[in-house]
N, C-alpha and C positions, 0 to 999 in steps of 0.2 A: 431540065433533065430529071430532077427529083420528082417533079409533078408527074411525069410520064411513068417513072418507076412506081410511084404511089398508085396511079390508076391501074397498072398491071397487077399489083399486089391486091388491091381491093377487088378487082374482077376475079382474080384467082381464088380469093377467100370464098366468094359466092359460088364459083364453079365447083370447087372442091367440097363445099358444103352440100351441093346438090348431087354430085356424081362421085363415084369412086375414083381413085387415082387412075385406074386403068381405063375407065370410061371417059374421063375428062380429057380434053385435047387442048393443045395450045391454040388451035383455031377458035375454040370456044372462048378462051381467055382473050384472044385478040379481038374477037367480035364484041364481047362485052366491054372491054376497055377502050375500044375505038382506036387501037393501034395495030400496025401490021405485025404479023407473026415474026418477021425478021427483026423487028424492034424488040420483041421479047427476048430474042437471043442476044441482043446487045447488052441486056441487063442480067440475064440468067442463062446459065449453061444449058439447061434442059428442063424438062417438066419436073424431074425430081428436085433439082436445085430450087425451082420456084416453090414447090410444096414445102421444102425444108425452110425456106425464108418465111413462108406463111406461119409455119409451126414455131419458128424462132420468135416471131412477133407475138404469138399467143403466150408463150412463156414469159417474154419480156413484159408484156402488158399486165399479166397476172402478177408477176413478181413486183412490179412497181405499185400495183394496186394494194397488194398485201403490205408492202413496206410502208407506204404512205398512210395506210389505214390503222396501223397498230399504235395505240397510245400506250403509255405506261399503265400498269395495273397488275392486279393479281391474275393468276392463271385462269380463273373463271371469267373475268372481264376480257382478257385477251382472247380466250377461246370463243366467247360470244361474238366478239368483233371479227374474228377470222371467219366464223360461220356467215355473218352478214356480208363480209367482203366476197367470199366465194359465191354466195347466192346472187349478189349484185353483179359481179363480173360475169357469171354464166348467163344471167338474164339479159344483160346488155350486149353481150358478145355471143349471142346464140350461134351465129354462123361459125365462129372460131371454135366453139365447143364441138360442133358437128364435124368440122374439118379434122380436128384432133382425133375424134372417135373413128372416123372413116380411115384416116391415115394409119392408125394403130392396127386396124383389121387388115387393111390392104397391104401393108408393108412389113408385117411382122417377120416374114421369112426373107426379106430383102436385106442382105448383109450391109451394103453401102448405106441404105436408109437407116438401119439400126445404129450403125456407127455414128452417122451424122446426128441422129436423134439424141444419142447419148451425149455427144459434145454440146448440143444445144441445151439439153436438160441440166448440164453441169452447173451453169450459172443459177438456174432456179433452185437447184439443190443447195447451193451455198447460201442463198437468201433464206430458204426454208430452215437451214441449220441455225442461222442467226435468230430467226423467229422462235425456233424450238428452244434455244438457249434462254430467250426472254421468258418463255413459259416454264422451262425447267421440268424437273420430274414432278409429276402430280400423283397424288394419292387418292384412290377411290374410297368410297364410303366403307367398303369392306376391307380396306387396308392394302389393296394391291397397288404396286408402283408402276407407273407408265411413263417411260421417257417422252419428253416433249416431241422429239422427232417421230416416234411411233404414233403418238396421238395425232399429230398433223397429217400423217399419211392416212390414218383411219378417217379423219374428218374430210380430207380432200377426196378420197375414193368414194366415200358414202355420199357426200353432197354432189360431187361430179356425176355419179351414177343416177342419183335422184333427179338432178336437173336435166340430164340428157333424156331420161324417160319422160319427164313432164314436157320438155320442149319438143320432143319428137311427136308427142300426142297433141301438140298445138296449145298446150296450157302454159300459163305464165306462173312464175314463182311469186306468190303473194306475200304480203307482210305477215299474214297469219302463218304461212309456210315457214318463213324465216324464224318467227318466234318459236314455233314448235321445234324446229331443228336446233335452235339455240338451247331450248330446254332439254332436248334429248342429249345434246353433247355436253351440257354442264351439270345435269342433274346427278350424275354419278360421282361427281367430285366431292371430296370431304370438306 
């Protein structure tokens, strides 16, 4: 049973990465997963439910990666590790990043999707809050104070956007890219 559900989710990730929510069909998912369309309905209520489960997995995988990757250290060390973690996750999970981007554009005005997305994001926000507490408030070289949570949002948005653009162009995130991003996000710290 779990194997079938996993096959459906993996196929859905690929389909939603290639096509918009509106262009993707459950027939596409059925064909790629090797299961009947009726079997998909056994595990998922509809196409939106399937997409939301895929998005939930994106958040859960990223949250686990961030939590497991963070050693103790000062804000600069933690921030460098966070940059590494985001780059590694987005490089390894390219399809998930594209699913997330497509879903955001496709479903921004869909009330049910937005409500469910917020519920899914809640767990990730709790983890981000714990990580932000580890970082604490940081001070820039010019004396400006930045709360850890605001800094994490800036890093995630910047690196996510950068990785999306690189991956959409077929480029990979190199070790040099990671080092430059770490330098960019830690150079301003006092």
